[in-house]
C-alpha positions in Angstrom: 0.0 0.0 0.0 2.8 2.4 0.9 4.6 1.5 -2.4 1.4 2.1 -4.3 0.9 5.5 -2.7 4.5 6.5 -3.3 4.3 5.4 -6.9 1.1 7.4 -7.4 2.7 10.5 -5.9 5.8 10.1 -8.1 3.7 9.7 -11.2 1.7 12.8 -10.3 4.9 14.8 -9.8 6.2 13.8 -13.2 2.9 14.6 -14.9 2.7 18.0 -13.3 6.3 18.7 -14.5 5.4 17.7 -18.0 2.4 20.1 -18.0 4.6 22.9 -16.7 7.0 22.9 -19.6 7.3 26.0 -21.7 6.6 26.4 -25.4 9.8 28.4 -25.7 13.5 27.6 -25.4 16.6 29.7 -25.6 20.2 28.9 -26.4 23.3 31.1 -26.5 25.3 30.9 -29.8 28.9 32.2 -30.0 30.4 33.0 -33.4 34.1 33.6 -33.7 35.1 35.4 -36.9 38.8 34.7 -37.5 41.1 37.0 -39.4 41.0 36.0 -43.1 43.7 36.9 -45.6 43.9 34.7 -48.8 45.2 35.3 -52.3 45.2 33.2 -55.5 46.6 33.7 -58.9 45.2 32.5 -62.2 46.8 32.0 -65.6 49.9 30.4 -67.1 52.9 32.6 -67.8 55.2 31.9 -70.7 57.4 34.6 -72.1 60.0 34.5 -74.9 62.7 37.1 -75.5 63.6 36.4 -79.2 64.1 39.7 -80.9 66.2 42.9 -80.8 67.0 45.9 -83.0 70.6 45.9 -84.1 72.7 47.9 -81.6 69.9 47.8 -79.0 69.2 45.5 -76.0 66.9 42.5 -76.7 63.1 43.4 -76.7 61.4 42.8 -73.4 58.6 40.2 -73.2 55.3 40.7 -71.4 52.5 38.5 -70.1 49.3 39.0 -68.1 47.4 37.0 -65.5 44.8 37.8 -62.8 44.6 37.4 -59.1 41.9 37.3 -56.4 42.1 38.4 -52.8 39.9 38.2 -49.7 40.8 39.9 -46.5 38.6 41.0 -43.6 41.2 43.1 -41.8 42.6 46.6 -42.2 46.0 47.8 -43.6 47.1 44.6 -45.4 49.7 44.4 -48.1 50.7 41.9 -50.9 54.3 41.1 -51.4 56.1 38.8 -53.8 59.4 37.0 -54.1 61.1 34.5 -56.3 62.2 31.0 -55.2 65.6 31.8 -56.8 67.2 35.0 -58.1 67.2 35.6 -61.8 70.3 34.7 -63.7 72.8 37.3 -64.9 71.4 39.7 -67.5 67.8 38.8 -66.8 65.2 40.7 -64.8 61.6 39.8 -64.0 59.2 42.6 -63.1 55.7 42.3 -61.7 52.9 44.9 -61.4 49.7 44.2 -59.5 46.5 46.1 -60.0 45.1 47.3 -56.7 41.7 46.3 -55.2 39.2 49.1 -54.4 40.6 51.7 -52.1 44.1 50.0 -52.0 47.2 51.2 -53.8 49.6 49.5 -56.2 53.3 50.1 -55.7 53.8 49.9 -59.5 56.3 47.8 -61.5 58.8 46.1 -59.1 61.8 43.9 -59.9 61.4 40.4 -58.3 64.1 38.5 -56.5 64.6 36.2 -53.5 64.0 39.2 -51.3 60.3 40.0 -50.7 59.0 43.2 -52.3 55.7 45.0 -51.7 53.4 45.3 -54.7 50.1 46.4 -53.2 49.4 48.2 -49.9 46.6 49.8 -47.9 44.3 46.9 -48.4 41.1 47.1 -46.2 38.2 44.7 -46.1 38.3 43.3 -49.6 36.9 40.4 -51.7 37.7 40.9 -55.4 38.8 38.8 -58.3 40.0 39.3 -61.8 42.5 41.9 -60.7 45.4 42.6 -63.1 48.8 40.9 -62.7 51.4 41.8 -65.3 54.9 40.5 -65.9 57.8 41.9 -67.9 61.0 40.0 -68.6 64.0 42.1 -69.6 67.2 40.7 -70.8 70.6 42.2 -71.6 73.1 40.5 -74.0 74.7 38.9 -70.9 71.6 36.7 -70.5 72.6 33.2 -71.7 70.2 31.5 -74.1 68.2 29.0 -71.9 64.9 28.2 -70.4 64.5 30.0 -67.0 61.8 28.8 -64.7 61.1 30.6 -61.4 58.2 30.4 -58.9 56.7 33.6 -57.7 55.2 33.5 -54.2 52.6 36.1 -53.3 51.8 36.7 -49.7 49.2 38.9 -48.0 50.1 40.1 -44.5 49.6 43.0 -42.2 51.3 46.2 -43.3 
């Protein structure tokens, strides 16, 4: 009898709790937005220096590509460097178009030492931006195939 009474009281307590539940619930959500700074380049670059005017330096070769950049911070810059310096008599230049409200540093000679190409980048997501190359040779440049890797990096200014 005592067990039956206790069981009945227990069942009543649970049924009252079930009836007292709310038709609303809340939950706290935390969102962490990390700093984002990514860059990609598109296009294949092949240049040939094969002509000159007699008595003049060889004609320069040019090529174009594009790049895309996304950054959610302020005052970023894009720099570039080669995996290996150019050989004697050969110089590779790069010029990057700037995203909205940023500034291009103009045509810069590339080497193993990093050089800034674009600066003052703030909150950007753009693609199809211009990336131009120019290869310049003197007569000291030996006939050969020269392959270099250009690494572009976006960092804080």
